[in-house]
DOKOL-51181 format. One line per 5 residues: number of its first residue (from 1); their letters; for each residue x, y, z of C-alpha. Coordinates in nm, 2 decimals, always signed. Example, Ala and Ser with C-alpha at 12.3 -4.5 7.8 and 13.67 -1.06 7.14 Angstrom:
2
1 = AS = +1.23:-0.45:+0.78  +1.37:-0.11:+0.71
//
This chain:
146
1 = XXXXX = -3.61:+5.18:+17.09  -3.74:+4.83:+17.03  -3.47:+4.57:+16.92  -3.69:+4.39:+16.67  -3.84:+4.70:+16.52
6 = XXXXX = -3.49:+4.85:+16.48  -3.35:+4.55:+16.31  -3.64:+4.55:+16.06  -3.64:+4.93:+16.00  -3.27:+4.95:+15.95
11 = XXXXX = -3.24:+4.61:+15.76  -2.95:+4.55:+16.00  -2.93:+4.17:+16.04  -2.62:+4.00:+15.89  -2.59:+3.63:+15.93
16 = XXXXX = -2.29:+3.40:+15.89  -2.05:+3.69:+15.80  -1.68:+3.64:+15.77  -1.44:+3.85:+15.97  -1.07:+3.80:+16.02
21 = XXXXX = -1.02:+4.05:+16.31  -1.22:+4.22:+16.58  -1.21:+4.54:+16.38  -1.36:+4.37:+16.08  -1.63:+4.22:+16.29
26 = XXXXX = -1.72:+4.56:+16.43  -1.72:+4.71:+16.08  -1.97:+4.44:+15.98  -2.19:+4.54:+16.28  -2.18:+4.92:+16.21
31 = XXXXX = -2.21:+4.91:+15.83  -2.58:+4.85:+15.83  -2.65:+5.13:+16.06  -2.44:+5.36:+15.84  -2.63:+5.25:+15.53
36 = XXXXX = -2.96:+5.32:+15.71  -2.84:+5.66:+15.82  -2.88:+5.56:+16.19  -2.52:+5.66:+16.25  -2.24:+5.83:+16.07
41 = XXXXX = -1.91:+5.68:+15.96  -1.75:+5.84:+16.27  -1.93:+5.59:+16.50  -1.72:+5.31:+16.37  -1.41:+5.51:+16.46
46 = XXXXX = -1.54:+5.59:+16.80  -1.60:+5.22:+16.89  -1.25:+5.13:+16.77  -1.10:+5.41:+16.96  -1.28:+5.33:+17.29
51 = XXXXX = -1.20:+4.96:+17.25  -0.83:+5.05:+17.21  -0.84:+5.27:+17.52  -1.06:+5.06:+17.75  -1.06:+4.71:+17.61
56 = XXXXX = -1.36:+4.51:+17.49  -1.58:+4.63:+17.78  -1.89:+4.55:+17.58  -1.84:+4.18:+17.58  -2.15:+4.09:+17.79
61 = XXXXX = -2.10:+3.71:+17.81  -1.88:+3.45:+17.64  -1.91:+3.47:+17.26  -2.14:+3.77:+17.26  -2.04:+4.14:+17.22
66 = XXXXX = -2.25:+4.46:+17.22  -2.01:+4.70:+17.06  -2.11:+5.07:+17.12  -1.97:+5.41:+17.18  -2.10:+5.69:+17.39
71 = XXXXX = -2.39:+5.89:+17.26  -2.28:+6.18:+17.03  -2.36:+6.37:+16.72  -2.25:+6.06:+16.52  -2.56:+5.88:+16.64
76 = XXXXX = -2.86:+6.00:+16.44  -3.13:+5.76:+16.58  -3.14:+5.48:+16.84  -3.08:+5.16:+16.66  -2.94:+4.81:+16.68
81 = XXXXX = -2.78:+4.57:+16.43  -2.73:+4.20:+16.48  -2.45:+4.00:+16.33  -2.35:+3.64:+16.35  -2.00:+3.53:+16.23
86 = XXXXX = -1.93:+3.19:+16.06  -1.63:+3.15:+16.29  -1.53:+3.34:+16.60  -1.27:+3.62:+16.61  -1.06:+3.71:+16.90
91 = XXXXX = -1.12:+4.05:+17.06  -0.89:+4.23:+17.30  -0.85:+4.04:+17.62  -0.83:+3.71:+17.43  -1.21:+3.67:+17.42
96 = XXXXX = -1.37:+3.49:+17.13  -1.69:+3.64:+16.99  -1.92:+3.52:+16.71  -2.24:+3.72:+16.79  -2.24:+4.10:+16.79
101 = XXXXX = -2.54:+4.32:+16.87  -2.43:+4.67:+16.79  -2.60:+4.95:+16.98  -2.63:+5.31:+16.88  -2.80:+5.53:+17.15
106 = XXXXX = -2.88:+5.89:+17.14  -2.87:+5.92:+17.52  -2.74:+5.74:+17.83  -3.10:+5.68:+17.93  -3.18:+5.49:+17.61
111 = XXXXX = -2.86:+5.29:+17.65  -2.90:+5.18:+18.01  -3.27:+5.21:+18.06  -3.40:+5.07:+17.73  -3.13:+4.89:+17.53
116 = XXXXX = -2.94:+4.68:+17.78  -3.25:+4.53:+17.94  -3.37:+4.40:+17.60  -3.03:+4.24:+17.53  -3.01:+4.10:+17.88
121 = XXXXX = -3.35:+3.95:+17.83  -3.28:+3.79:+17.50  -2.94:+3.64:+17.61  -3.07:+3.52:+17.95  -3.30:+3.28:+17.76
126 = XXXXX = -3.20:+2.91:+17.80  -3.01:+2.77:+17.50  -3.04:+3.11:+17.32  -2.68:+3.07:+17.16  -2.77:+2.73:+17.01
131 = XXXXX = -3.10:+2.87:+16.87  -2.92:+3.16:+16.72  -2.66:+2.94:+16.56  -2.94:+2.73:+16.40  -3.11:+3.03:+16.25
136 = XXXXX = -3.12:+3.00:+15.87  -3.26:+3.34:+15.77  -3.35:+3.69:+15.90  -3.72:+3.59:+15.96  -3.61:+3.31:+16.19
141 = XXXXX = -3.39:+3.54:+16.39  -3.68:+3.80:+16.43  -3.91:+3.51:+16.54  -3.65:+3.41:+16.80  -3.62:+3.78:+16.93
146 = X = -4.01:+3.78:+16.96
//
């Protein structure tokens, strides 16, 4: 599962979206994957349920979250979405987030072995947040991803 290819294939980039709550932000991140038939509607419910049980375990660094749930029948294909918010929302644990990279993985191997390293590589780049905030359209974001 390649981040850039998945974003193109699923048409799953949303820039400068508005959300009032963390649940709305997650909805924005899951919706393109539902539309592209990468996941079913249940995937959103699974992320909300696991967040309510375990907290926002998927906040990988300040301002950035990778919402996801365990692999299950609600994940139809490995995929990503990428969402930027026009203003941050507060997630459980009083953590502000304005960039969400939603992950849907069909197996733990794809989750840990393939998806996480790609996200870690992207977000370990110097000044990546400033670059993402300056992106004006989907093509600019795809170029930034590489």
